[in-house]
C-alpha positions, 0 to 999 in steps of 0.5 A, spaced: 714 772 584 705 772 586 705 779 588 700 776 592 705 772 596 709 778 598 703 781 599 700 776 604 707 776 607 707 783 608 700 782 612 702 777 616 707 781 619 703 786 620 698 782 623 703 781 630 706 788 630 703 791 637 701 784 640 705 781 646 710 775 643 715 771 645 718 769 639 726 768 639 727 774 636 720 777 636 723 784 641 729 786 636 724 788 631 718 788 633 715 784 626 717 791 622 721 791 615 725 796 613 723 800 606 725 796 600 731 797 596 730 800 588 731 795 583 737 799 580 740 799 588 738 791 587 742 792 581 749 796 582 750 791 588 749 785 583 754 789 579 758 790 584 760 782 586 759 779 579 753 775 582 746 774 581 742 774 588 737 769 588 730 770 585 726 769 592 731 774 596 731 779 590 724 780 590 723 781 598 729 786 597 725 790 592 718 789 594 718 787 602 722 790 605 731 791 606 731 786 611 728 787 618 723 782 621 724 775 621 727 768 623 731 769 629 734 776 631 732 779 623 734 780 617 740 784 616 740 790 610 744 788 604 751 788 605 750 788 612 752 784 619 753 783 625 758 787 628 758 786 636 751 789 639 749 791 633 750 792 624 756 794 620 757 794 613 761 787 610 767 787 607 768 782 601 774 777 602 775 780 609 769 779 613 765 775 607 769 770 602 769 772 595 762 772 593 763 771 585 766 765 587 763 758 587 761 756 595 766 751 596 761 744 599 755 742 598 755 736 604 756 739 612 762 742 612 767 741 619 774 739 619 777 740 626 783 735 624 787 741 626 785 743 632 789 742 638 786 739 644 787 743 650 791 740 656 796 735 652 801 734 655 805 734 648 803 742 648 805 747 652 802 754 654 804 758 648 805 752 644 797 750 644 795 757 643 799 758 638 796 752 634 790 754 635 791 761 631 794 757 625 787 752 626 783 758 627 785 763 622 784 757 617 777 754 620 775 762 620 778 763 613 774 766 609 775 762 602 770 757 606 765 762 605 765 764 599 760 765 593 755 766 601 754 772 605 750 772 612 742 774 612 741 773 620 744 772 626 743 768 632 748 770 637 754 769 639 756 769 632 751 763 629 750 765 622 745 764 616 749 764 609 745 765 603 750 761 597 749 765 591 755 762 587 755 755 584 751 748 585 748 751 592 746 757 589 740 759 592 740 754 597 741 757 605 747 754 610 748 754 618 754 757 621 756 754 626 763 756 627 762 760 633 762 753 637 766 749 633 760 746 629 762 747 622 758 748 616 751 745 614 745 745 610 739 747 613 733 744 613 725 745 613 722 742 618 719 737 613 727 735 612 727 739 604 733 745 603 731 751 606 730 756 600 731 764 602 723 765 601 720 758 604 724 759 610 722 765 611 714 763 610 715 757 615 718 762 621 712 767 619 706 761 619 710 760 626 709 765 628 702 766 627 700 759 630 703 761 636 699 768 637 
């Protein structure tokens, strides 16, 4: 990735700082970046999880910043995600799936066939919640998001996932399970599939145009 490309991002963010903005989420990050990560720290993360990060995201961490300013409420630090009203490290196989296992989907997924219908005459309240719990255990199971981890959130547990393993590696997916809308490929304004850097630059261009 050309150095000038990243320099342009840094310069653009600097021009947005300390300006009054109505951009969604700007109050959370103020267009400020976190310090960059040393190459050794990034490599250690990759070795620990047996993956290779997408090149554009990897170089962003090293040359631009370890999260901070970005779409929605900003980019997470590597290895962190939203935790109620704070941030916390995620745990592989618990908060996220197994990163070295391939992301399981290539097309939009939203299997809610096992979700019980509220108010169904065939179900009493206890049976409904029993079935709902069983459904959500699968729907929110970490195997559904193997090969990925969240890089930002839009509030209400709506997150953007970066795919790191499998045929979808390098692309972003929209995780809308908190509103039972499933997982779907994230697309840019022109309809093309979103990669990290193109998505970030499209957001930044929109911010500058809104001034």
